[in-house]
C-alpha positions in Angstrom: 69.2 105.3 38.5 66.7 104.3 41.1 63.2 104.6 39.7 60.6 105.3 42.4 56.8 105.5 42.5 57.2 109.2 43.3 59.2 109.7 40.1 56.5 108.0 38.1 53.9 110.3 39.6 56.0 113.4 38.8 56.6 112.1 35.2 52.9 111.6 34.8 52.2 115.1 36.0 54.8 116.5 33.5 52.9 114.7 30.7 49.5 116.1 31.8 48.3 112.7 33.2 46.9 111.9 36.6 48.6 109.1 38.6 48.3 108.5 42.3 51.2 107.3 44.4 49.3 104.1 45.1 48.7 103.5 41.4 52.3 104.1 40.6 53.4 101.6 43.3 50.9 99.0 42.1 52.1 99.6 38.5 55.7 99.0 39.4 55.0 95.8 41.3 52.6 94.6 38.6 54.6 95.4 35.5 58.1 94.8 36.7 59.3 91.5 37.9 62.4 91.0 40.0 64.7 90.8 36.9 63.2 93.9 35.3 63.5 95.9 38.6 67.1 94.9 38.9 67.7 96.3 35.4 65.9 99.5 36.1 67.8 100.3 39.3 71.1 99.6 37.6 74.0 97.4 38.3 77.7 97.5 38.6 80.0 98.6 35.8 80.7 95.0 34.8 77.1 94.4 33.8 77.8 95.3 30.1 81.0 93.2 29.9 84.5 94.4 29.0 85.3 97.1 26.4 88.5 96.6 24.4 88.8 100.4 23.7 88.1 101.7 27.2 91.0 102.6 29.5 89.0 101.3 32.4 88.4 98.0 30.5 84.6 98.5 31.0 82.0 100.1 28.9 81.2 103.7 29.9 77.5 104.2 29.0 75.9 107.5 28.1 72.5 108.4 26.7 72.5 108.5 22.9 69.4 110.7 22.8 67.2 108.0 21.2 64.0 107.0 23.0 61.0 104.8 22.2 57.7 104.2 24.0 58.4 102.4 27.2 58.0 98.6 27.1 56.3 98.7 30.5 55.0 102.3 30.9 54.5 103.5 27.2 54.9 107.2 26.7 54.6 107.8 30.4 58.2 106.6 30.8 60.0 106.0 27.5 62.8 103.4 27.0 66.2 105.1 26.6 69.1 104.0 24.4 72.7 104.1 25.9 75.9 103.7 24.1 79.5 103.1 25.1 81.6 106.3 24.6 84.5 104.2 23.5 83.0 101.6 21.2 79.7 100.9 19.3 78.0 98.8 22.0 74.3 100.0 22.4 71.7 98.9 25.0 68.2 99.9 25.7 67.1 100.6 29.3 63.5 99.6 29.6 61.3 101.5 31.9 
């Protein structure tokens, strides 16, 4: 998922908050370093390692429905838990 400044503005609007495009762009650059931005925009299927139960040999991650206040953006953009559909591996995507 590619998170854009426009998406942050829209998410803020959905939550009844005011956020300009310039503020969102600054927030992304200020709050997220290169490593965090790479995590947010995703990676290839090998990023989570191999899954012994998956027919593709890789974890297939789906949202579990669990969220928590975002590490970087708080309630504006909550962190989301993902789990492999074949095994018990869980990861949090931090936004």
